[in-house]
BAROZA-259928 format. One line per 8 residues: for each residue x, y, z of C-alpha. Coordinates in steps of 0.02 Angstrom, whole numbers, plus 50000, padded with zeros to 5 digits. Layout:
X:Y:Z; ...
END
This chain:
55843:56384:45541; 55957:56486:45629; 55908:56623:45762; 55941:56776:45648; 55833:56691:45503; 55684:56689:45625; 55693:56835:45689; 55699:56888:45499
55545:56804:45460; 55477:56873:45606; 55501:57051:45559; 55428:57012:45379; 55260:56949:45445; 55249:57107:45558; 55283:57201:45423; 55141:57119:45307
55024:57138:45461; 55052:57326:45460; 55012:57371:45291; 54852:57477:45268; 54752:57387:45122; 54589:57446:45194; 54488:57430:45368; 54564:57345:45483
54502:57186:45503; 54561:57085:45683; 54620:56907:45656; 54594:56828:45831; 54716:56663:45778; 54863:56789:45811; 54937:56806:45979; 54948:57003:46026
55092:57080:45997; 55135:57112:46181; 55124:56930:46227; 55288:56801:46220; 55256:56609:46167; 55328:56464:46273; 55271:56323:46170; 55368:56181:46231
55354:56264:46429; 55553:56249:46476; 55528:56419:46536; 55613:56512:46372; 55475:56602:46240; 55514:56586:46059; 55615:56731:46047; 55740:56666:46176
55735:56465:46133; 55795:56413:45974; 55676:56262:45960; 55526:56303:46051; 55457:56138:46003; 55577:56035:46138; 55584:56059:46301; 55759:55987:46320
55818:56112:46203; 55836:56301:46271; 56010:56410:46310; 56028:56320:46485; 56014:56148:46414; 56168:56026:46416; 56255:55984:46258; 56236:55808:46212
56324:55719:46077; 56137:55689:45993; 56151:55788:45827; 56051:55937:45908; 56107:56111:45975; 56045:56083:46139; 56088:56247:46221; 56054:56355:46074
56229:56417:46056; 56224:56399:45869; 56325:56254:45860; 56288:56069:45880; 56382:55936:45966; 56540:56026:46026; 56685:55949:46111; 56621:56010:46282
56464:55906:46260; 56432:55800:46405; 56432:55631:46343; 56591:55680:46223; 56719:55536:46205; 56900:55522:46240; 56993:55491:46062; 57190:55455:46050
57276:55452:45892; 57332:55249:45824; 57461:55262:45730; 57513:55077:45749; 57328:55030:45700; 57353:54899:45863; 57187:54964:45962; 57275:55068:46054
57323:55256:46050; 57438:55373:46102; 57387:55452:46274; 57474:55620:46219; 57360:55626:46088; 57170:55632:46163; 57055:55735:46129; 56860:55741:46167
56738:55754:46039; 56587:55659:45998; 56636:55583:45828; 56827:55531:45804; 56927:55668:45737; 57001:55596:45585; 57038:55420:45533; 57151:55305:45641
57079:55385:45810; 57034:55253:45929; 56938:55268:46124; 57081:55182:46192; 57227:55231:46258; 57387:55186:46329; 57503:55135:46210; 57674:55153:46247
57749:55141:46076; 57613:55192:45956; 57749:55160:45810; 57738:54979:45835; 57605:54860:45843; 57698:54763:45975; 57683:54870:46096; 57493:54908:46183
57430:54871:46363; 57408:54684:46409; 57526:54625:46261; 57608:54460:46300; 57780:54457:46363; 57841:54297:46338; 58031:54300:46331; 58118:54333:46522
58276:54411:46422; 58202:54537:46307; 58192:54708:46390; 58044:54785:46303; 57906:54835:46392; 57786:54764:46279; 57628:54758:46389; 57679:54965:46422
57666:54926:46620; 57823:55001:46656; 57939:54832:46661; 58028:54729:46551; 58006:54563:46557; 58147:54513:46654; 58149:54663:46777; 58092:54631:46952
58032:54787:47005; 57962:54730:47158; 58107:54636:47225; 58016:54462:47266; 58135:54352:47190; 58042:54348:47013; 58068:54417:46850; 57912:54492:46789
57887:54358:46662; 57909:54230:46795; 57761:54328:46894; 57599:54400:46866; 57627:54567:46957; 57793:54635:46975; 57740:54786:47069; 57685:54711:47205
57793:54604:47308; 57690:54500:47382; 57615:54433:47220; 57729:54294:47153; 57721:54103:47121; 57797:54060:47282; 57676:54168:47379; 57528:54109:47474
57367:54130:47405; 57254:54246:47525; 57085:54314:47501; 57107:54477:47427; 57044:54474:47256; 57205:54448:47197; 57312:54297:47124; 57458:54305:47241
57540:54136:47194; 57531:54167:47012; 57424:54018:46949; 57297:54113:46865; 57166:54088:47009; 57109:54205:47119; 57078:54166:47301; 57059:53977:47284
56976:53877:47414; 57169:53824:47503; 57203:54005:47504; 57286:54029:47692; 57148:54120:47766; 57006:54049:47662; 56849:54007:47786; 56766:53853:47846
56585:53858:47773; 56457:53724:47853; 56312:53659:47745; 56146:53737:47774; 56039:53605:47683; 55880:53669:47764; 55900:53849:47714; 55888:53895:47888
56055:54004:47897; 56123:53870:48021; 56237:53757:47953; 56287:53574:48006; 56477:53555:48074; 56466:53397:47995; 56464:53459:47830; 56623:53579:47806
56691:53683:47627; 56848:53790:47645; 56809:53963:47518; 56839:54152:47507; 56671:54178:47484; 56522:54084:47539; 56483:53948:47444; 56294:53927:47388
56204:53826:47509; 56344:53849:47648; 56347:53967:47786; 56458:54032:47921; 56360:53960:48059; 56402:53776:48108; 56271:53776:48251; 56135:53679:48174
56083:53519:48258; 55966:53450:48142; 56015:53516:47965; 55861:53442:47875; 55739:53514:47962; 55729:53697:47950; 55638:53721:48109; 55789:53661:48190
55926:53789:48233; 55994:53899:48376; 55879:54030:48338; 55728:53926:48325; 55594:53916:48467; 55593:53776:48603; 55445:53654:48583; 55381:53532:48657
55393:53398:48524; 55542:53280:48593; 55656:53375:48502; 55794:53486:48521; 55724:53630:48445; 55841:53767:48485; 56009:53665:48481; 56056:53703:48656
56080:53497:48681; 55920:53514:48786; 55764:53422:48746; 55589:53498:48795; 55654:53616:48930; 55548:53701:49045; 55539:53857:48932; 55488:53788:48769
55336:53871:48703; 55224:53764:48731; 55274:53711:48883; 55131:53661:49014; 55106:53725:49191; 55111:53566:49311; 55052:53584:49501; 55152:53501:49641
55045:53335:49711; 55125:53311:49865; 54990:53200:49919; 54993:53089:49745; 54801:53110:49732; 54819:53167:49550; 54782:53343:49597; 54906:53476:49629
54921:53632:49731; 54896:53788:49631; 55025:53890:49741; 55175:53767:49697; 55161:53777:49513; 55315:53725:49384; 55334:53745:49208; 55380:53564:49086
55343:53476:48934; 55301:53323:49028; 55220:53293:49211; 55357:53298:49315; 55374:53182:49458; 55273:53229:49596; 55182:53351:49493; 54991:53358:49419
54915:53462:49268; 54763:53500:49387; 54793:53627:49509; 54622:53604:49596; 54661:53510:49750; 54607:53603:49889; 54714:53499:50037; 54862:53422:49957
54934:53348:50110; 54770:53240:50115; 54762:53095:49966; 54576:53076:49995; 54554:53285:49980; 54535:53315:49798; 54400:53357:49666; 54366:53177:49643
54352:53133:49808; 54189:53082:49881; 54122:53227:49985; 54090:53137:50185; 54023:53200:50332; 54173:53245:50412; 54171:53451:50426; 54312:53428:50277
54272:53493:50090; 54317:53329:50034; 54287:53358:49852; 54357:53545:49846; 54188:53628:49781; 54202:53760:49933; 54046:53667:50021; 54076:53588:50179
53977:53427:50187; 53853:53444:50064; 53693:53349:50052; 53773:53229:49908; 53896:53164:50019; 53927:52984:50006; 53889:52944:50196; 53758:53067:50199
53592:53024:50272; 53432:52977:50189; 53281:53058:50263; 53097:53080:50251; 52984:53180:50315; 52880:53102:50467; 52728:53216:50474; 52629:53109:50581
52773:53078:50699; 52751:52872:50704; 52934:52857:50648; 52913:52797:50496; 52942:52928:50332; 52869:52970:50165; 52953:52900:50041; 52894:53022:49923
52956:53178:50036; 53124:53177:50097; 53300:53218:50061; 53471:53198:50104; 53589:53274:50223; 53739:53260:50367; 53656:53330:50501; 53467:53264:50512
53336:53378:50532; 53203:53356:50664; 53019:53293:50628; 53100:53156:50489; 53132:52968:50506; 53284:52863:50423; 53136:52752:50355; 53040:52778:50209
52907:52635:50232; 52779:52757:50273; 52613:52732:50157; 52503:52872:50243; 52606:53003:50316; 52475:53087:50379; 52402:52946:50482; 52482:52876:50623
52393:52727:50637; 52478:52678:50448; 52661:52621:50436; 52738:52476:50447; 52732:52422:50632; 52566:52480:50630; 52434:52339:50650; 52295:52326:50524
52123:52397:50585; 51960:52370:50496; 51977:52559:50430; 51990:52549:50245; 52168:52590:50247; 52322:52499:50232; 52383:52516:50390; 52550:52396:50403
52600:52456:50229; 52589:52281:50152; 52492:52357:50008; 52336:52242:50053; 52195:52343:50137; 52121:52270:50304; 52226:52113:50307; 52297:52037:50429
52156:52091:50527; 52149:51940:50634; 52302:52016:50701; 52260:52158:50801; 52354:52293:50880; 52408:52223:51031; 52340:52379:51105; 52260:52303:51258
52423:52219:51315; 52422:52042:51376; 52292:51950:51453; 52298:51812:51575; 52145:51734:51638; 52127:51648:51797; 51949:51607:51862; 51805:51665:51772
51823:51832:51683; 51664:51927:51586; 51751:52049:51459; 51580:52116:51448; 51595:52170:51645; 51778:52173:51681; 51908:52294:51625; 52089:52230:51596
52257:52315:51636; 52198:52462:51731; 52051:52491:51616; 51888:52552:51719; 51783:52487:51594; 51757:52341:51531; 51860:52280:51388; 51719:52218:51286
51599:52358:51330; 51430:52368:51222; 51285:52489:51194; 51135:52482:51103; 51125:52578:50930; 51004:52707:50904; 51065:52797:50743; 51182:52796:50611
51270:52937:50503; 51395:52900:50357; 51535:52849:50467; 51456:52882:50653; 51376:52771:50775; 51255:52859:50900; 51216:52748:51050; 51069:52763:51197
51201:52844:51322; 51346:52937:51341; 51494:52839:51284; 51644:52810:51413; 51768:52676:51415; 51802:52687:51205; 51963:52793:51132; 52037:52843:50952
52101:52696:50889; 51985:52563:50981; 51900:52431:50867; 51720:52425:50849; 51599:52271:50813; 51431:52328:50738; 51316:52200:50740; 51115:52193:50705
51071:52032:50846; 50875:52036:50834; 50743:52107:50730; 50552:52112:50719; 50427:51986:50666; 50391:52101:50512; 50565:52163:50481; 50729:52063:50497
50810:52046:50335; 50976:52134:50406; 50992:52034:50562; 51143:51946:50566; 51237:52085:50475; 51422:52157:50543; 51553:52245:50528; 51722:52297:50593
51782:52456:50611; 51904:52594:50704; 51856:52713:50797; 51928:52903:50753; 51843:53014:50922; 51707:52990:51032; 51594:53126:51084; 51443:53125:51211
51334:52960:51126; 51419:52983:50942; 51566:52874:50896; 51670:52927:50744; 51722:52800:50651; 51892:52792:50521; 51781:52743:50353; 51604:52754:50301
51483:52612:50354; 51446:52499:50223; 51329:52375:50288; 51156:52409:50304; 51093:52368:50481; 50916:52426:50488; 50740:52372:50387; 50780:52454:50204
50923:52576:50252; 51013:52634:50408; 50914:52762:50432; 50770:52683:50491; 50821:52565:50642; 50634:52509:50696; 50615:52345:50786; 50791:52325:50765
50926:52257:50894; 51093:52345:50851; 51239:52331:50961; 51413:52419:50963; 51530:52335:51064; 51731:52346:51086; 51830:52204:51010; 51980:52196:51145
52136:52199:51032; 52273:52102:51166; 52443:52052:51137; 52474:51858:51210; 52315:51786:51303; 52317:51656:51418; 52156:51551:51476; 52231:51450:51631
52193:51279:51675; 52022:51267:51760; 51967:51438:51719; 51837:51531:51595; 51855:51668:51497; 51671:51733:51431; 51541:51871:51419; 51372:51904:51504
51215:51810:51428; 51103:51897:51289; 50981:52008:51383; 50898:52079:51218; 51002:52224:51212; 51169:52163:51229; 51274:52028:51274; 51306:51831:51199
51436:51916:51106; 51619:51864:51145; 51762:51937:51026; 51936:51987:51042; 52093:51972:50953; 52272:51912:51010; 52435:51971:50895; 52539:51863:50971
52462:51699:51052; 52314:51639:51115; 52342:51485:51225; 52196:51390:51320; 52270:51292:51427; 52197:51109:51470; 52027:51115:51562; 52025:51293:51514
51885:51359:51428; 51839:51509:51300; 51634:51501:51285; 51477:51578:51240; 51372:51425:51283; 51186:51444:51301; 51213:51644:51302; 51120:51675:51147
50923:51685:51094; 50829:51599:51252; 50724:51451:51253; 50545:51471:51259; 50478:51491:51427; 50328:51385:51525; 50149:51420:51522; 50118:51574:51657
49993:51480:51725; 49929:51286:51758; 49865:51205:51582; 49956:51328:51494; 50055:51292:51341; 50199:51367:51346; 50315:51489:51225; 50393:51469:51074
50599:51477:51101; 50682:51642:51050; 50755:51658:50860; 50814:51822:50769; 50642:51897:50738; 50492:51911:50869; 50484:51867:51050; 50404:51697:51013
50199:51642:51034; 50123:51569:51180; 49962:51571:51277; 50001:51653:51432; 49885:51659:51583; 49705:51642:51527; 49612:51540:51411; 49725:51390:51429
49676:51222:51352; 49822:51125:51334; 49755:50986:51253; 49633:51061:51131; 49742:51077:50942; 49669:51269:50938; 49782:51317:51057; 49946:51253:51042
50117:51336:50952; 50204:51213:50869; 50236:51310:50710; 50422:51381:50759; 50464:51542:50786; 50590:51552:50650; 50754:51459:50706; 50657:51453:50903
50581:51268:50947; 50391:51251:50943; 50275:51237:51101; 50137:51113:51115; 50142:51034:51268; 50333:50992:51249; 50458:51091:51164; 50524:51077:51004
50735:51086:50986; 50811:51268:50938; 50891:51262:50750; 51040:51377:50677; 51165:51257:50591; 51055:51103:50571; 51002:50946:50653; 50879:50999:50789
50732:50876:50817; 50537:50893:50856; 50457:50888:51009; 50335:50722:51048; 50178:50730:50987; 50082:50742:51165; 49963:50604:51125; 50085:50471:51073
50052:50525:50889; 49873:50601:50837; 49901:50780:50911; 50017:50896:50786; 50174:50881:50871; 50299:51031:50919; 50402:51084:50767; 50592:51096:50772
50665:51270:50726; 50695:51315:50533; 50897:51341:50495; 50968:51514:50433; 51133:51607:50409; 51254:51543:50300; 51415:51440:50315; 51552:51562:50268
51470:51651:50416; 51440:51813:50298; 51305:51845:50444; 51322:51810:50610; 51184:51739:50733; 51152:51670:50898; 51092:51489:50918; 50881:51484:50942
50811:51435:51105; 50713:51269:51135; 50531:51274:51164; 50466:51279:51332; 50368:51124:51399; 50175:51159:51466; 50143:51206:51660; 50075:51048:51715
50100:50941:51874; 50292:50934:51926; 50283:50761:51945; 50405:50707:51837; 50582:50655:51799; 50678:50807:51796; 50685:50997:51857; 50479:51027:51843
50392:51127:51714; 50512:51280:51641; 50587:51345:51499; 50675:51265:51333; 50851:51284:51320; 50935:51436:51287; 51026:51461:51120; 51227:51473:51117
51302:51638:51096; 51433:51688:50950; 51628:51676:50987; 51719:51765:50860; 51901:51759:50923; 52079:51779:50821; 52248:51785:50830; 52445:51742:50773
52449:51584:50837; 52307:51499:50929; 52335:51336:51055; 52221:51247:51153; 52266:51085:51239; 52095:51005:51302; 51927:50953:51232; 51798:51101:51253
51925:51240:51247; 51813:51332:51137; 51624:51312:51156; 51469:51393:51088; 51333:51250:51129; 51161:51265:51159; 51091:51252:51337; 51001:51091:51367
50830:51089:51458; 50795:50962:51593; 50630:51036:51629; 50448:50922:51619; 50277:50909:51676; 50161:50787:51723; 49982:50757:51644; 49905:50612:51565
50092:50582:51528; 50267:50651:51566; 50322:50787:51436; 50480:50875:51401; 50582:51036:51342; 50679:51078:51206; 50870:51106:51183; 50932:51256:51115
51044:51274:50974; 51233:51283:50954; 51285:51461:50904; 51412:51550:50800; 51584:51483:50838; 51753:51567:50729; 51932:51561:50757; 52065:51619:50651
52241:51593:50672; 52398:51599:50563; 52453:51446:50665; 52311:51342:50743; 52338:51191:50842; 52185:51110:50937; 52166:50962:51034; 52038:50842:50995
51864:50896:51053; 51929:51057:51064; 51786:51174:50967; 51592:51132:51028; 51460:51216:50950; 51325:51069:50962; 51129:51096:51011; 51064:51081:51180
50978:50915:51220; 50790:50930:51263; 50725:50842:51421; 50709:50639:51359; 50672:50553:51521; 50480:50567:51504; 50386:50492:51396; 50343:50645:51277
50518:50696:51250; 50568:50861:51216; 50679:50911:51045; 50864:50919:51033; 50930:51087:50967; 51021:51087:50808; 51203:51121:50794; 51282:51281:50782
51410:51354:50650; 51594:51318:50632; 51737:51418:50552; 51901:51359:50565; 52031:51501:50468; 52204:51445:50487; 52354:51446:50361; 52432:51287:50451
52308:51195:50529; 52395:51059:50675; 52527:51061:50580; 52451:51052:50398; 52442:51157:50279; 52249:51230:50246; 52177:51147:50122; 52267:50977:50137
52200:50820:50174; 52284:50804:50324; 52216:50985:50398; 52032:50923:50354; 52046:50770:50437; 52134:50863:50586; 51998:51015:50586; 51858:50886:50597
51935:50789:50731; 51955:50946:50836; 51766:51031:50794; 51601:50979:50814; 51502:51007:50690; 51636:51005:50569; 51678:51177:50513; 51595:51212:50355
51731:51341:50298; 51941:51334:50327; 52026:51462:50246; 52178:51549:50258; 52144:51709:50370; 52232:51820:50262; 52197:51937:50149; 52034:52000:50173
51926:52149:50190; 51823:52133:50315; 51816:51955:50435; 51655:51923:50336; 51750:51903:50196; 51887:51782:50272
END
């Protein structure tokens, strides 16, 4: 509908709307008359827009060939439409029109109009642009290019029909093909590979934009798979080219003819290793893919001039930081000194408490073999003591006690030396000083006077030597102990007292004679020829005990003697007045019976004391022999048979010497007339004392070197007949040494003889007890038949027991 028609219709609608047919009814669907509508939103209302339903149609729209009045000028598809076609008339129907007839329109103006022009003769179909010109002699310009076949418009020597562009003198069959998008040589090919200025291209097989100089192609344009660069050194690897990053992979990644240069992205830093110890100096770095000669990957050498200084070196005590850890002469230096706490100052350290360092601190030891660093008596150089401790640190307690400590030095005996009376090596008190014991504590001994001559570390022998008639069970008990301290009359020991010395316990000492005697611990002891080493005789309080140790050697030269003979229990006395019977011999209990001075009727059976006093010989006119280990004999009956003969003493003790005793005395002879063969009336023989000697090596080159023999009695009296006194018993003789070498008869513990020179003889004393302990016995191993024979030849009586002298807890258990 044209714009005027639409306006007429609108006016009619308004006229109808204004007709007064009755009451006014408001139509809410109509737009108020004072408002204009732009339905398609193209900026023109319905009064101005010729198609308010199409935003592309309005008075300012561009006319196009689409069958619409786009610009609302009342016409559709005018000649000035933006996309109108250029048409020319083609009279000869060859598809090209005459350029002089060109006109613009959306549709061909008429039949025979075409959109291609340029026909130079629109009356002849042989003429049109691009028509063939095959005859160089034909002057017609069929292809409408402005020249005929025989013309040479470009003056290049070739007719137009002989070349491909007669308008360009540089184009002809003789021209050189160049890369210019023209067929310069008229061979129908443009920009061939042989063009004079064709480029050289290089194969880029790996597609990294760099080509291989060994694989080329000539072309005006870059062929597929080729590039203009020829610097790829490995065209099979996309990561290898001049723009690639050099890496440490044995490949020339960046094609600079060098492999693994120092500037490789993953090159490492190495450090000068001047001393060739495998560690470099951080102050001298270099980058490289492989370790250069004279360099190291490690930068931790703290002195690159010394091969022995580096982090792998052993730290030494040399004021140098050998292992480069920043510290000098640490405790872990390989030559650091191991030391051990020496709290007791004995020169030996505690293996469980110590350290190591280059500088050894004070108060330590380089030896770790101390087994008790709180006690300077305990160390490997210490002598074993009887203190319940492993003094010499050999793993055994109270072993090797026979060696002693050697603390008393050497002893050389010349003449007669009594250890009970004399001090050696400057001692003010006797070496073997002894005190009667009056009380015991758990580990203390109280004696009857203030103690002098005894010091810490000394060895003490405690022994019960005598009991009463009513209490004698623990006589013979003994133990060795080490002194810790002395205060007044009290001696403190290193360990608790283990033996019972009292009546029932150590709180009741009534009737007991208990002795505490110092045991000298010599180094070497020599008893010269003709000399005697002994002690004072038993006096009812002390005496009779010869005990000492030699840590090294004990040598008794031929003619020398170590003796306790006749130093033990006393022989029974004679009667105190004429015709009185004598006394029984003394033994380990009681004093022995006798008539004494008074109602004496010697020949009356009711007055005789022929029964023995335990080990002491009986007394009735004659005297019986004292006893200990066996072999004593009774005295003779005074009348030859009908009267009771005096008994010999009874045996006691044991072969292992778990108790130590003196030998008992023989019975005395009746006091009669001194008209007899002998010394006149008097006592029986005294029993022998105790010899306890230990050494490392013990040698006796002559007989009777060690004796504990009973005393013989030569006393006698005359009455109806002549009568004799009894002999004393042998005592205890105990030698212990690692190496024992004894001459024949060197050891004697025989009983003494009774008087046998008269009609009615006295009894003989019994033998004592002998124990010889040795590891090597006269060259034989203890326990062998050779050793047994040698010891039997050396001792009388035969030793009942012979063992190795170690190990043992106390001498009683040796």
